[in-house]
C-alpha positions as CSV (number, residue, x, y, z in Angstrom):
1,M,74.5,71.8,48.2
2,N,78.3,73.5,49.1
3,T,78.1,76.1,51.7
4,K,81.1,78.6,51.8
5,P,82.8,78.7,55.4
6,S,82.3,82.3,57.4
7,I,85.2,83.9,57.6
8,V,85.5,87.0,60.6
9,T,88.1,89.5,59.5
10,S,89.6,92.9,60.5
11,A,92.2,95.2,59.9
12,A,95.7,94.8,60.4
13,D,95.9,96.6,63.3
14,G,93.3,95.2,64.9
15,Y,91.6,98.6,65.0
16,G,90.5,100.1,62.2
17,K,87.4,98.9,60.2
18,P,85.2,96.8,62.8
19,L,84.9,93.3,62.5
20,S,82.8,91.7,60.1
21,I,81.0,88.1,58.9
22,R,81.3,87.2,55.2
23,S,81.1,83.9,53.4
24,M,84.0,83.1,51.3
25,D,86.5,81.0,50.2
26,N,89.9,80.9,51.6
27,S,91.3,80.6,48.2
28,H,89.2,84.1,47.4
29,R,91.7,85.8,49.7
30,S,94.5,87.5,48.8
31,Q,98.0,86.8,50.2
32,R,98.6,89.9,52.1
33,E,94.8,89.1,53.9
34,Q,95.9,85.6,54.3
35,K,99.4,86.8,55.9
36,E,97.3,89.4,58.3
37,S,95.0,86.8,59.6
38,F,95.3,83.8,61.9
39,V,93.1,80.6,61.5
40,L,92.0,79.3,64.4
41,S,89.1,76.8,63.0
42,N,88.1,75.9,59.8
43,H,85.4,78.5,60.2
44,L,86.9,81.3,62.2
45,S,90.1,83.7,61.5
46,I,91.3,86.8,63.2
47,S,93.8,89.4,62.1
48,R,97.3,89.5,63.7
49,G,96.2,92.8,65.9
50,C,93.7,91.3,67.2
51,F,95.4,88.2,68.3
52,L,97.8,90.1,69.4
53,A,95.9,92.0,71.7
54,V,93.8,89.1,72.9
55,M,97.4,87.8,74.2
56,A,97.7,91.0,75.6
57,L,95.1,91.0,77.6
58,T,95.3,87.7,78.9
59,A,98.5,87.9,80.2
60,A,97.1,91.2,82.1
61,A,93.8,90.0,83.3
62,L,96.1,86.7,84.7
63,L,98.7,88.7,86.5
64,G,96.1,91.1,87.8
65,R,94.8,88.3,89.6
66,A,97.6,86.6,90.6
67,L,100.1,89.7,92.1
68,P,98.9,91.2,95.7
69,S,97.8,95.3,95.2
70,A,100.7,97.2,95.6
71,R,101.6,98.1,99.5
72,A,100.9,101.5,100.9
73,S,104.2,102.1,103.2
74,L,105.7,99.8,105.5
75,L,108.0,102.2,108.1
76,V,109.7,99.4,110.1
77,Y,110.7,95.8,109.2
78,E,112.7,93.5,112.1
79,P,113.3,89.9,110.7
80,F,116.0,89.1,113.2
81,N,118.4,88.5,110.8
82,Y,121.7,88.3,112.7
83,A,124.0,85.3,113.2
84,P,121.9,82.2,115.1
85,G,123.4,81.5,118.6
86,S,124.7,85.6,119.1
87,N,123.4,88.0,121.6
88,L,121.0,90.8,120.1
89,I,122.0,93.1,123.0
90,G,125.2,95.2,121.9
91,Q,124.4,94.9,118.4
92,T,123.4,97.4,115.4
93,A,120.1,97.3,114.7
94,T,119.6,96.2,111.2
95,G,116.3,95.8,110.1
96,L,114.3,98.7,108.2
97,G,113.3,101.6,110.3
98,F,115.9,101.5,113.1
99,T,118.7,103.2,114.5
100,G,121.6,102.2,116.8
101,S,121.8,99.6,118.5
102,W,120.2,96.7,120.4
103,T,120.2,98.0,124.5
104,S,118.4,96.6,127.8
105,W,117.6,97.4,131.2
106,T,119.2,94.3,132.9
107,N,122.3,93.9,129.8
108,G,121.2,89.7,130.0
109,N,121.1,88.1,126.6
110,A,118.4,87.5,124.4
111,T,119.7,85.1,121.6
112,I,119.2,84.9,118.3
113,E,117.6,81.5,117.1
114,S,118.1,80.1,113.5
115,G,115.2,80.2,111.4
116,S,111.7,82.3,111.8
117,L,108.6,81.6,113.4
118,S,105.5,80.7,111.4
119,E,102.1,80.8,111.7
120,G,99.5,80.1,108.8
121,N,101.3,81.8,105.9
122,L,102.8,84.7,106.6
123,A,105.8,86.1,104.6
124,T,108.9,85.2,106.5
125,S,112.7,85.9,106.4
126,G,115.9,86.1,108.6
127,N,115.6,84.3,112.4
128,S,114.2,85.1,115.5
129,L,114.6,86.6,118.8
130,S,114.4,84.0,122.4
131,G,114.0,87.5,124.4
132,G,115.3,86.5,127.6
133,A,113.7,85.7,131.2
134,D,113.2,89.2,133.0
135,N,115.0,90.7,130.2
136,G,114.0,93.8,127.9
137,P,115.7,94.5,124.7
138,S,115.1,97.6,123.0
139,V,115.7,99.9,120.2
140,N,114.6,103.3,118.7
141,L,113.2,104.0,115.6
142,S,114.9,106.2,112.6
143,S,112.3,108.5,113.1
144,P,108.9,108.6,115.3
145,V,105.7,106.7,113.9
146,A,102.2,107.9,114.6
147,A,98.4,107.9,113.3
148,T,96.7,110.7,112.4
149,V,92.8,111.2,112.1
150,G,92.0,109.2,109.2
151,N,95.3,107.5,108.4
152,P,95.2,104.5,111.1
153,L,99.0,102.8,112.0
154,W,99.2,99.3,111.9
155,V,101.9,96.7,113.8
156,S,102.1,93.5,113.7
157,F,104.5,90.3,115.3
158,L,104.8,86.8,115.6
159,M,105.4,85.9,119.0
160,Q,105.8,82.1,120.7
161,T,105.0,81.2,123.9
162,P,106.9,79.0,127.0
163,A,106.4,75.6,126.6
164,T,103.9,74.8,129.8
165,T,100.6,76.2,130.7
166,T,102.4,76.8,134.2
167,D,104.6,78.6,132.5
168,I,102.8,80.9,131.1
169,N,100.2,81.1,134.0
170,N,103.2,82.1,136.5
171,N,104.4,84.7,133.6
172,T,104.3,88.2,135.0
173,I,104.6,89.7,131.0
174,G,105.4,88.3,127.5
175,A,104.8,91.2,125.1
176,L,105.7,93.9,122.4
177,D,106.3,97.1,124.2
178,L,105.4,100.7,122.3
179,I,107.1,102.9,123.5
180,G,106.7,106.9,122.8
181,T,105.0,110.2,123.6
182,N,101.5,111.5,124.1
183,S,100.4,115.0,125.4
184,N,100.9,113.1,129.0
185,G,104.6,112.3,128.3
186,T,105.8,109.2,127.8
187,N,103.6,106.2,127.0
188,S,104.3,102.7,126.7
189,T,101.2,100.2,124.5
190,A,102.3,96.5,125.5
191,I,100.3,93.7,123.0
192,G,100.8,90.4,124.4
193,Y,99.7,88.1,127.9
194,T,99.6,88.2,131.7
195,N,99.7,85.6,133.9
196,G,98.0,83.2,131.5
197,S,96.0,86.0,129.3
198,F,95.9,87.9,126.1
199,V,96.4,91.6,126.9
200,L,96.3,94.8,124.9
201,Q,97.3,98.1,127.7
202,T,98.8,101.6,127.7
203,E,100.8,103.0,130.6
204,N,98.4,102.7,133.5
205,N,95.2,100.2,132.0
206,G,93.8,97.8,129.4
207,V,91.9,94.4,128.7
208,I,92.0,90.9,129.2
209,G,91.2,88.9,126.5
210,S,91.2,84.9,126.4
211,S,93.6,82.3,127.5
212,V,97.1,81.8,125.3
213,S,98.3,77.9,124.7
214,P,101.5,76.7,125.7
215,N,104.4,76.9,123.1
216,T,102.3,78.3,120.5
217,T,103.1,81.0,117.9
218,Y,100.6,83.9,117.6
219,L,100.2,86.4,114.6
220,M,99.4,89.6,116.6
221,V,98.0,92.6,114.5
222,L,97.3,96.2,116.1
223,E,95.1,98.7,114.6
224,D,95.7,102.2,115.8
225,I,92.6,104.8,114.9
226,A,93.8,108.3,116.1
227,N,90.4,110.0,117.2
228,S,89.8,113.4,116.4
229,S,89.5,114.1,120.3
230,G,92.9,113.3,120.4
231,T,92.1,109.5,121.6
232,S,93.2,106.1,120.3
233,T,90.9,103.3,119.6
234,L,93.1,99.9,119.5
235,N,92.0,96.8,117.6
236,L,93.8,93.5,117.9
237,W,93.5,90.8,115.7
238,I,94.9,87.4,116.7
239,N,96.0,84.7,113.8
240,P,93.6,86.9,111.4
241,A,93.8,86.1,107.7
242,T,97.3,87.3,105.7
243,G,98.0,88.8,102.1
244,V,94.3,90.4,102.5
245,E,93.7,94.1,102.3
246,Y,92.0,94.4,105.4
247,P,90.5,91.4,107.9
248,I,87.7,89.5,107.4
249,I,87.2,89.2,110.7
250,N,85.9,91.4,113.7
251,S,88.9,92.0,116.1
252,N,89.7,89.6,118.6
253,M,89.9,92.4,121.4
254,T,89.1,96.5,121.3
255,Y,90.6,99.1,123.6
256,S,89.6,102.9,123.8
257,P,92.0,104.3,126.3
258,T,91.9,107.8,127.8
259,D,94.9,109.0,125.8
260,S,96.3,108.3,122.8
261,I,99.5,105.7,121.9
262,G,101.1,108.9,120.8
263,N,104.1,108.8,118.7
264,I,105.8,105.4,118.7
265,S,109.9,106.3,119.0
266,S,111.5,102.8,120.0
267,I,110.4,99.3,120.0
268,G,111.3,96.9,122.8
269,M,110.2,93.2,124.5
270,L,108.9,92.4,127.7
271,D,109.8,89.3,129.5
272,G,108.7,88.4,133.0
273,Y,110.0,84.9,134.4
274,Y,109.8,82.8,132.0
275,S,110.9,83.8,127.7
276,N,109.5,83.8,124.8
277,S,110.2,84.1,121.3
278,Y,109.1,86.9,118.9
279,D,109.8,87.1,114.8
280,E,108.5,89.5,112.0
281,I,108.0,92.7,113.9
282,R,106.1,95.4,111.2
283,I,104.2,98.6,110.9
284,G,102.8,100.1,108.3
285,T,100.6,102.4,107.1
286,T,97.9,99.6,105.8
287,Y,96.9,95.7,106.9
288,A,98.2,94.3,104.0
289,D,101.8,95.9,104.7
290,V,102.2,94.0,108.0
291,T,100.4,90.9,106.8
292,P,102.0,89.8,103.5
293,A,101.3,85.9,102.9
294,V,103.8,84.0,101.1
295,P,101.7,83.0,97.5
296,E,99.7,79.7,97.3
297,P,100.8,77.3,94.2
298,D,97.6,78.4,92.3
299,T,98.4,82.2,92.2
300,L,102.1,81.3,91.5
301,R,101.0,79.4,88.4
302,L,98.8,82.2,87.3
303,I,101.6,84.4,87.5
304,G,103.9,81.5,85.7
305,I,100.8,81.5,82.7
306,G,100.4,85.2,82.7
307,S,104.1,85.6,82.2
308,L,104.5,83.2,79.0
309,A,101.3,84.3,77.4
310,L,103.1,88.3,77.4
311,I,106.2,86.7,76.6
312,G,104.6,84.6,74.1
313,G,102.6,87.6,72.4
314,M,106.0,90.1,72.6
315,A,108.0,87.0,70.5
316,L,105.1,86.8,68.1
317,R,104.8,90.5,67.5
318,R,108.4,91.0,66.8
319,R,107.9,87.4,64.2
320,L,105.1,89.3,62.0
321,A,107.5,92.7,62.3
322,T,110.3,91.3,60.5
323,T,107.5,89.4,58.0
324,K,107.9,89.7,54.5
325,I,104.4,90.6,53.5
C-alpha cells in the first residue's frame, strides 16, 4: 500500500493562513508552491517566510544569550594609558571623567608601568601605575559624582600589594582615596589596606577586614548606598565575580559611617612606606558598569554563530526577493 507523504505548508509570507498538514504528492504541487517552500526532509517542507523567521529568531536568541545587557552609565574610567616609564605627576589626565593634570603633595614620582594588572577575567586596557612610596598622586573629576537615595554609586579598581609580608605589615596605608565634601565639610574615603589588613574608612573611622597577601592583585568593588537619613552604607567586595549584573556573594566588608561619602570631586592613591600598583579605576551607576568581563570563548562562539545565522538569513531573503516565479 502506497502512502502519500504529509506536507506542512503555510502562506508564502510566513503569516496569512495558519500552518496546515495535508497528504499529497510533491508532483501535484504547483511550481509557485514549490518555490515558496523549502523541503527539510522527505516528509516536511516549510514556506520561505517561515524559514526566514526561524533564521532571524535563532540569530536573535544566540546573540541575546551571548551579549551582556547594556551598561547604565560609566562615569569615570582611568586605564593609565600613558607612556610606560613616564612620571604620571604633571601629565594631563586622559581617562574618562577627569579634568586637569595629576598632582602630588610630595612632587615625587608615580611611574607608569607597561601592561595592565589583571584579576580573573576583568576587562582591562592601557597600562598601570606604581603609586610611589610616601606619595599621593591625585586628580580632579570633571564633575562631582555622588550616590542618591535609591541610586547607589559603584567604584572599582585593581591594586597589587608589595612583594613581601614584611612590607605589607609595616605599610601604614595602601588605598584608593575618594575625596569630596558632605554636610560636615571635606571628606575622604579610603579603600585598601593598612598594616597588613584590608580597611574601609572615612575621614575619622572605619572597619578592618582580613589579612592581605604579598605580591597579589585584588579587585576592590565598593557600593555607596545613600540613606534618607543623610548617612551612607558602604559595602566592599574583594575579588567578586565580573561580567554579571550584581555580586553573587555577600560583601566582604560593610561599614555604616555617621555621615555620607557625599560628592566625590577627586581621586588619589595613598601609599605609605612601600609602593603599591593601581589600575582600572572605574566609577559608575551599576555593578555591571564597573566590573566588565572579557568574553569567554563559548560566548564568542555564540556571537559568531548568531551573526552568521543573521547574515545568512538576510542574504537568503535578498536572493529570494530577486527570484522569478
